[in-house]
C-alpha positions, -999 to +999 in steps of 0.1 A: -470+052+035-501+031+028-526+040+000-553+062+013-589+058+001-621+059+022-604+069+054-592+102+039-615+131+048-639+140+019-625+175+018-590+161+011-603+140-017-621+170-031-588+189-030-571+161-050-600+161-075-598+198-078-561+196-085-567+170-113-593+193-130-599+230-132-582+240-099-551+222-109-537+251-127-513+249-156-481+269-149-448+267-168-423+247-148-388+238-159-387+206-138-395+170-138-427+161-119-418+148-084-420+110-082-407+098-049-424+105-016-396+127-005-397+147-038-435+151-036-433+163+000-406+189-009-426+200-040-458+203-020-441+224+007-428+248-020-464+261-023-464+279+010-441+298+034-419+275+055-437+281+087-470+270+070-455+241+051-436+226+079-467+217+099-490+210+069-505+176+061-492+164+027-515+144+005-510+130-030-530+111-056-515+084-079-522+076-115-551+054-104-568+081-085-560+066-051-553+090-023-527+087+004-512+108+031-475+114+025-471+131+059-495+138+086-492+173+099-503+192+130-512+225+113-542+241+097-531+235+061-532+206+037-507+207+008-505+187-024-476+184-048-476+191-085-503+172-103-485+151-130-515+151-152-513+189-157-487+206-179-470+226-152-457+228-117-488+235-095-483+226-058-508+242-035-516+246+002-552+252+015-563+259+050-594+241+065-618+268+054-604+267+019-608+229+018-645+234+026-648+260-001-632+235-026-656+208-015-686+231-022-671+241-056-666+205-067-702+197-056-717+228-073-730+239-039-729+273-021-697+276+000-701+278+038-711+313+050-687+333+071-656+311+065-629+330+045-603+305+033-567+310+024-547+292-002-510+295-013-496+288-047-462+303-044-449+282-074-474+301-096-501+288-118-524+297-147-562+293-150-583+282-180-609+309-174-613+339-152-651+336-156-660+299-157-652+279-125-655+247-144-635+254-176-608+229-182-591+247-210-591+282-225-618+290-251-606+292-287-585+323-292-579+328-255-548+320-234-543+307-199-544+334-173-509+334-158-508+349-124-474+338-112-468+331-075-499+341-056-522+338-026-559+332-030-585+347-005-615+324-009-651+327+001-652+365+005-678+373-022-693+403-004-659+418+003-645+421-032-657+456-042-631+477-059-611+449-075-613+442-112-632+411-123-610+407-153-575+393-156-562+420-180-533+426-156-527+395-135-496+412-120-521+431-098-548+418-075-580+408-093-612+388-088-615+354-104-649+338-111-664+371-100-700+365-110-703+332-092-705+320-056-668+310-059-655+345-065-621+350-049-591+373-048-560+364-068-532+383-051-498+381-068-469+381-043-439+379-066-428+382-102-435+350-122-406+327-129-399+322-166-401+285-170-410+259-196-438+235-188-431+198-186-454+175-206-484+160-188-477+125-175-502+110-200-483+124-230-447+120-242-425+149-235-418+171-266-382+178-275 
């Protein structure tokens, strides 16, 4: 595949940037970050059910921040493999509406009205903050919010009544970023896998 830059849709670039910052969640993963195209495609597909992943477009970003399409799909979802700059295994798949939501989030704009998005992170993940959409690390004295394998229902701010806006029990559905335009449901779908995170690509692995 050729390196992908300006010809990649902005929403796909946004997804990659999101993965490299806050939205690229840190989850324990006893694995080596995928390196070959085949490994990255397999890893990206692990974020969603097979029927979704098989038709998804797979994109990736290299260490220089250059985007490329690993596999052009025919479906509604775009998947991205584990981000090697984060400390865990965090592949994800977003539908078209979720991509637009991510674009608005990255640009600090209001998400499009009437477009509920769906995102899969079946390999699990942890968030730096349940309140701050732009936090890149937990505040002092706080831990990552570990949700385990989950689905995110995005851009449904007016439909979240009755769900807790704290992550005191991330094994149950809860609202993340609840007092912001980017409020969304975190819906666990399986028990978390006990794993040990690999070191970020920019740091040597610890013994």
